[in-house]
C-alpha positions as CSV (number, residue, x, y, z in Angstrom):
1,M,170.9,86.1,100.8
2,K,169.3,86.2,104.3
3,S,166.7,89.2,102.9
4,S,165.6,86.6,100.0
5,K,165.2,83.9,101.9
6,H,163.3,85.7,104.6
7,I,160.9,87.3,101.5
8,S,160.2,83.6,100.6
9,K,159.2,82.3,103.4
10,T,156.8,85.4,103.5
11,I,155.0,84.7,100.3
12,I,154.5,81.0,101.0
13,L,152.7,82.2,104.3
14,I,150.8,84.7,102.7
15,F,149.6,82.0,100.1
16,F,149.0,79.2,102.8
17,I,146.8,81.6,104.4
18,V,145.1,82.6,101.2
19,L,144.4,79.7,99.8
20,F,142.7,78.4,104.0
21,C,140.5,81.9,103.3
22,V,139.5,80.4,99.9
23,L,138.8,76.8,100.7
24,G,136.9,78.0,103.8
25,A,134.7,80.7,101.6
26,G,133.9,77.8,99.0
27,F,132.8,74.8,101.4
28,L,130.1,78.0,103.4
29,I,129.0,78.6,99.9
30,A,128.3,74.7,98.8
31,Q,126.4,74.7,102.3
32,N,124.0,77.4,100.9
33,N,124.0,79.2,104.0
34,S,122.4,76.1,105.9
35,L,124.5,75.6,109.1
36,N,122.8,76.0,112.7
37,S,123.7,79.7,114.1
38,S,126.1,77.1,116.6
39,W,127.9,75.8,114.0
40,L,131.2,77.2,115.4
41,F,130.6,74.7,118.0
42,W,130.6,71.3,115.9
43,P,133.4,69.7,114.4
44,F,134.6,70.1,111.2
45,N,134.0,66.5,110.0
46,T,130.5,66.3,111.3
47,E,127.9,67.5,108.6
48,P,125.8,70.1,110.3
49,K,121.3,68.5,111.0
50,T,118.3,70.4,110.7
51,V,117.1,70.2,114.3
52,T,113.1,69.5,114.8
53,N,111.8,69.5,118.5
54,T,110.1,66.0,117.8
55,E,110.5,65.2,121.8
56,P,109.2,66.8,124.2
57,I,111.7,69.3,126.4
58,T,112.4,68.5,129.8
59,T,115.0,70.8,130.5
60,A,115.1,72.6,134.1
61,T,113.8,75.6,132.8
62,T,110.6,74.1,131.9
63,I,109.8,71.9,135.2
64,K,110.4,75.6,137.0
65,E,107.9,77.2,135.1
66,S,106.0,74.5,134.9
67,L,105.3,74.2,138.7
68,Y,105.3,77.6,139.3
69,Q,102.4,77.8,137.3
70,S,100.9,75.2,139.2
71,K,101.4,77.6,142.1
72,V,99.6,80.6,140.3
73,D,96.5,78.1,139.6
74,Y,96.5,76.7,142.9
75,E,96.3,80.0,144.2
76,Q,93.3,81.3,142.2
77,K,91.7,78.5,142.9
78,I,92.0,79.3,147.0
79,I,90.9,83.2,146.3
80,N,87.6,81.8,144.0
81,A,86.7,79.3,146.9
82,V,87.3,82.4,149.7
83,K,85.3,84.9,147.4
84,Q,82.4,82.3,146.6
85,A,82.2,82.0,150.4
86,E,82.4,85.5,151.8
87,N,79.0,86.9,151.4
88,S,77.5,83.7,152.8
89,V,79.4,83.0,155.6
90,V,78.3,84.6,159.0
91,S,79.1,85.7,162.3
92,I,76.6,84.3,165.5
93,V,76.8,86.8,168.6
94,A,75.3,85.0,172.0
95,T,73.7,88.1,174.2
96,K,72.3,87.7,177.7
97,D,70.8,89.6,180.2
98,L,73.5,89.3,183.5
99,P,73.2,91.0,186.6
100,I,75.0,94.1,187.6
101,I,77.1,93.3,190.9
102,E,78.0,96.4,192.9
103,S,80.7,95.9,195.5
104,Y,80.2,97.3,199.3
105,Y,81.7,96.9,202.8
106,Y,79.4,96.4,205.8
107,N,80.1,97.1,209.2
108,P,78.4,95.0,211.7
109,F,79.2,96.9,214.4
110,K,77.9,100.5,213.2
111,D,74.7,100.1,215.4
112,F,77.3,99.8,218.3
113,F,79.9,102.5,217.4
114,G,78.6,104.8,214.7
115,D,80.5,106.1,212.4
116,D,83.8,106.1,214.7
117,D,86.6,104.7,213.6
118,F,87.1,102.0,215.5
119,G,84.7,100.2,213.2
120,F,87.1,100.6,210.2
121,Y,88.7,97.3,211.3
122,F,85.7,95.6,210.9
123,Q,84.5,96.1,207.5
124,I,83.3,93.1,205.3
125,P,82.9,93.0,201.8
126,Q,79.1,92.4,200.3
127,N,77.6,92.3,196.7
128,K,74.2,93.4,196.1
129,Q,72.4,93.2,192.5
130,K,71.9,96.7,190.8
131,G,69.8,95.8,187.8
132,T,70.7,94.1,184.6
133,Q,72.9,94.2,181.4
134,K,72.5,92.7,178.1
135,K,76.1,91.5,177.4
136,E,77.8,89.2,175.3
137,V,78.5,86.0,176.5
138,S,79.6,84.4,173.2
139,S,80.1,84.4,169.8
140,G,80.4,81.8,166.7
141,S,80.4,81.2,162.8
142,G,77.7,79.6,160.9
143,F,77.0,79.7,157.0
144,V,74.2,80.3,154.5
145,V,72.2,77.0,153.2
146,D,69.5,78.6,151.5
147,P,68.1,82.4,150.4
148,N,65.5,82.5,152.5
149,G,67.8,83.2,155.7
150,Y,68.3,79.4,157.0
151,I,72.2,78.9,158.2
152,I,74.1,76.2,159.7
153,T,76.3,76.1,162.8
154,N,77.3,73.9,165.6
155,R,74.5,73.3,168.1
156,H,77.1,74.7,171.2
157,V,77.2,78.2,169.7
158,V,73.3,78.3,170.0
159,E,72.5,76.2,172.7
160,D,71.9,78.4,175.5
161,T,67.7,78.4,175.8
162,Q,67.6,81.9,177.7
163,A,70.3,83.4,175.1
164,E,69.2,86.3,172.1
165,Y,71.0,85.9,169.0
166,T,72.0,88.2,166.3
167,V,73.6,87.1,163.0
168,L,76.2,89.6,161.2
169,L,76.6,89.3,157.6
170,N,79.6,89.9,155.8
171,D,77.5,93.5,154.7
172,G,77.9,94.7,158.2
173,S,74.1,94.3,158.0
174,K,72.4,92.5,161.9
175,H,69.8,90.3,162.2
176,K,68.0,89.1,164.8
177,A,67.9,85.3,164.8
178,T,66.0,82.1,165.8
179,V,66.9,78.7,166.7
180,V,65.2,76.6,164.1
181,S,66.0,73.2,165.9
182,R,68.8,71.6,167.3
183,D,70.3,68.3,166.0
184,P,69.8,65.5,168.5
185,S,73.0,63.8,168.0
186,E,75.4,65.7,165.9
187,D,76.8,69.5,166.8
188,F,74.8,70.9,164.4
189,A,71.8,73.2,164.5
190,L,69.4,75.2,162.4
191,V,69.0,78.9,162.8
192,K,66.5,81.3,160.4
193,I,66.9,85.5,159.9
194,D,64.4,87.7,158.2
195,A,66.4,88.1,155.0
196,T,65.9,86.7,152.1
197,G,68.1,87.2,148.5
198,L,70.8,85.2,150.6
199,K,73.9,83.4,148.6
200,P,73.7,79.6,149.9
201,L,77.0,78.0,149.8
202,K,77.1,74.9,147.9
203,L,77.4,71.7,150.1
204,G,79.8,69.3,148.5
205,T,80.6,65.8,150.2
206,A,83.3,64.4,152.6
207,D,83.0,60.5,151.2
208,N,85.8,60.7,148.8
209,L,88.4,63.1,151.2
210,E,92.3,62.1,150.8
211,L,95.0,62.8,153.3
212,G,96.8,66.0,152.1
213,Q,94.0,67.5,150.0
214,T,93.8,71.1,150.6
215,A,91.1,72.5,153.4
216,I,90.2,76.1,153.7
217,A,88.2,76.9,157.2
218,I,86.4,80.3,157.2
219,G,84.6,82.0,160.6
220,N,84.9,84.5,163.4
221,A,87.8,83.7,164.5
222,L,88.0,84.6,168.4
223,G,84.7,86.7,168.3
224,E,86.3,89.6,167.0
225,F,87.9,89.1,163.2
226,Q,85.1,88.4,160.8
227,N,85.8,85.6,157.7
228,T,89.1,85.2,159.2
229,V,90.8,82.6,156.1
230,S,93.3,79.7,157.0
231,V,94.3,77.3,154.9
232,G,96.0,73.6,155.3
233,V,95.4,70.3,154.5
234,I,93.4,66.8,155.6
235,S,95.3,65.7,158.3
236,G,93.3,62.8,159.7
237,L,89.8,61.2,158.3
238,H,87.8,59.2,160.5
239,R,88.5,60.5,163.9
240,S,86.7,60.1,167.0
241,V,88.0,62.7,169.8
242,Q,86.1,63.7,173.5
243,A,85.5,67.6,173.4
244,L,84.5,70.1,176.4
245,D,82.4,73.3,175.8
246,D,83.1,76.3,178.0
247,N,80.6,74.9,180.3
248,G,82.7,72.0,181.5
249,N,80.3,69.4,179.1
250,I,82.1,66.6,177.6
251,A,81.0,65.4,174.4
252,T,82.3,62.7,171.9
253,L,82.3,63.5,168.8
254,N,82.5,60.4,165.9
255,D,83.6,60.3,162.7
256,V,85.3,64.3,162.3
257,I,87.6,65.0,159.9
258,Q,90.9,66.4,161.3
259,T,92.2,69.4,160.1
260,D,95.7,71.7,160.2
261,A,94.0,74.6,158.8
262,A,93.8,77.0,161.5
263,I,90.6,76.8,163.6
264,N,90.1,79.5,166.0
265,P,88.1,80.1,168.5
266,G,84.6,81.2,167.6
267,N,85.1,79.2,164.3
268,S,83.0,76.7,165.3
269,G,79.7,76.1,163.4
270,G,82.1,77.6,160.1
271,P,82.4,75.6,157.0
272,L,85.3,74.0,155.7
273,L,85.6,74.3,152.2
274,N,87.8,72.2,149.3
275,L,89.4,74.1,146.4
276,N,86.1,74.2,144.9
277,G,84.5,76.1,147.0
278,E,82.3,73.2,148.1
279,V,81.3,72.8,152.2
280,I,83.1,69.4,153.3
281,G,82.5,70.1,157.0
282,V,81.6,72.1,159.8
283,N,84.3,73.2,161.9
284,V,83.7,72.2,165.9
285,A,86.5,71.7,168.1
286,I,89.9,72.1,168.3
287,V,92.8,70.7,170.5
288,R,94.3,74.2,172.3
289,S,97.4,72.4,173.5
290,A,98.4,71.4,170.0
291,Q,99.7,73.5,166.9
292,N,97.0,73.7,164.4
293,I,94.9,70.5,165.3
294,G,91.5,71.0,165.0
295,F,88.4,69.2,164.2
296,A,85.1,69.3,161.5
297,I,82.1,67.1,160.9
298,P,81.1,65.7,157.7
299,I,78.4,67.5,155.9
300,N,77.3,64.6,154.7
301,K,76.0,64.1,158.2
302,I,73.5,67.0,157.4
303,K,73.1,67.1,154.2
304,N,71.0,64.2,153.9
305,I,68.3,65.7,156.2
306,L,68.9,69.4,155.6
307,N,65.4,70.2,153.2
308,D,63.2,68.0,155.8
309,A,64.0,70.5,158.1
310,I,63.9,73.8,156.5
311,K,60.6,72.2,155.4
312,T,59.5,70.8,158.8
313,G,61.0,73.0,161.2
314,K,62.9,70.5,162.7
315,I,66.2,68.3,162.8
316,T,65.1,64.8,162.3
317,V,67.4,62.2,162.4
318,P,66.7,58.3,161.9
319,F,67.7,56.0,165.0
320,I,67.8,52.2,165.9
321,G,67.5,52.6,169.4
322,I,70.2,50.7,171.2
323,C,73.7,51.1,173.3
324,H,76.9,49.9,171.6
325,T,80.5,50.2,171.1
326,V,82.4,50.0,168.2
327,I,84.3,46.8,167.8
328,N,88.3,46.7,167.1
329,S,90.9,44.3,167.4
330,D,91.9,45.6,170.6
331,I,88.3,44.9,171.9
332,A,87.2,41.9,170.1
333,E,90.7,40.5,172.4
334,K,90.0,42.3,175.5
335,E,86.6,40.7,175.3
336,K,87.0,37.2,173.5
337,L,84.6,38.3,170.8
338,A,84.3,36.5,167.3
339,V,84.8,39.5,165.2
340,D,87.2,42.4,165.5
341,Y,84.4,44.9,163.3
342,G,80.8,45.8,164.0
343,A,78.6,47.2,166.9
344,W,78.6,45.5,169.6
345,I,75.1,45.7,171.2
346,T,75.6,46.6,175.0
347,K,75.1,48.5,177.8
348,G,77.4,51.7,178.5
349,K,77.9,54.3,181.2
350,N,75.3,56.6,179.3
351,C,72.8,54.0,178.9
352,E,69.7,52.8,181.2
353,S,69.9,49.3,179.0
354,A,71.5,48.2,176.1
355,I,67.8,48.8,173.7
356,S,65.5,51.6,174.3
357,P,62.2,50.2,174.6
358,N,59.6,50.7,171.6
359,S,62.8,51.1,170.1
360,P,63.0,50.1,165.9
361,A,66.0,47.5,167.6
362,A,63.4,46.1,170.5
363,N,60.4,45.7,167.9
364,A,62.8,44.2,164.9
365,G,64.1,41.8,168.2
366,L,67.7,42.8,168.3
367,K,69.2,41.1,171.7
368,E,71.4,42.3,173.9
369,N,75.1,41.3,173.1
370,D,74.2,40.8,169.0
371,I,76.6,42.6,166.7
372,I,75.6,44.3,164.2
373,L,78.2,43.8,161.2
374,S,76.8,45.7,158.1
375,I,73.8,47.7,157.3
376,N,72.5,47.1,153.3
377,G,75.5,45.8,153.0
378,I,77.8,48.5,154.7
379,K,80.5,46.9,156.7
380,I,80.5,48.6,160.4
381,T,83.9,49.9,161.4
382,E,85.7,51.7,163.3
383,K,86.4,54.1,159.9
384,N,82.6,53.7,159.4
385,P,80.9,53.8,162.3
386,L,77.4,53.2,162.9
387,T,75.9,56.5,163.4
388,S,77.5,57.6,160.2
389,I,76.2,55.2,158.4
390,I,72.3,55.7,159.7
391,R,72.6,59.5,158.9
392,N,72.5,58.0,154.9
393,F,69.0,56.5,155.6
394,S,65.9,59.1,156.3
395,V,63.3,58.1,158.9
396,G,61.0,55.0,157.9
397,D,63.9,53.8,155.5
398,T,63.6,49.5,156.1
399,V,67.4,48.6,156.0
400,K,68.6,44.9,156.6
401,L,70.5,44.2,159.3
402,E,73.5,41.5,159.4
403,I,74.1,40.3,162.7
404,L,76.0,38.2,164.3
405,R,74.0,36.2,167.7
406,D,75.4,33.0,169.1
407,N,78.1,32.9,166.6
408,R,75.1,32.4,164.0
409,I,74.7,35.3,161.5
410,I,71.0,36.1,161.2
411,N,69.5,39.1,158.9
412,I,67.0,41.0,160.1
413,S,64.9,44.0,158.6
414,L,64.2,47.5,161.0
415,K,62.2,50.3,160.0
416,L,64.2,53.2,161.5
417,G,62.6,55.4,163.6
418,S,63.1,59.4,164.5
419,R,65.1,60.8,167.4
């Protein structure tokens, strides 16, 4: 009896299992094999639908791939910029005839005691010159700006008029260099070597630079490592700093670019590039007590006068002929001035007079204590000083000055002279 009941339960269980399998197979056939491969994860009471990618996918994986791809592009841009510049950046070495000094000891009592040991205690150290020897005294960098051997560098790199200069190209060749001209107001110089077919660097602009923009510095680091590349960002704009050269001379650098791309001694005169391989500045100075704070002169300051310098053999820059102070809010408050911007014509420490005699300013009728507010509508500020604005014009150009004099606005036309 128990056996027959057990058999009946088994038959019923088998029946339901078979029924479940038949229904499941029919369900699959009815769907015509249209289910997605993930159908096992859908609830049974949900009709499966075909999924189409109608919207952008923003998964974490996609974002990672996008960032990685941009890094590759960024690296490649740096590599391309360096390749474009490597044969255009040069090293400049200064050599000079220096005296050979020989040291010896002199016994003033030799005439009295001869070579007696007593005289040993009266030996006096002496030096005498024994001819001269040509030695390297300094080195810097530069870059080609014309196929016929014209090179831009810093003025302080080729400042010594008694030294001889040699340019080392990237191919290892050496060329005697001649200093064509030194800029009278900015730290630029134009150098010439006897070579043709050189590859000039493309000059860009510093007008539209942004903080955080990539900057690439190339130069003869420490006078030893030619074409050293460092990469950083533009970390400051329109800086005014005082620089001390190796001879102890102090110079004020106005409206310079600050960068954290490592600029080492020997990089002076080398190019500061953007990611397109264009020159945006000329490396000029560093802060020795800091980590990676360097400065470059905006290329615009030499770009506009370069062609004339090559043609004439002289760097000629426009000037007004005044001694002035750029006004800011602190100076305006201290001096009780009516405006907090502009160029205040006033005698300074290094000026014999506020207005140079027979200068364009004197001829145009400018007076001491006049405040030049703008030039051709361009406002004069700390970030856009008078000296930088003037260099955008050419010698002989007539410009319109907006002047504040005795609390009255007047306009004066002035023809730019040369310096």
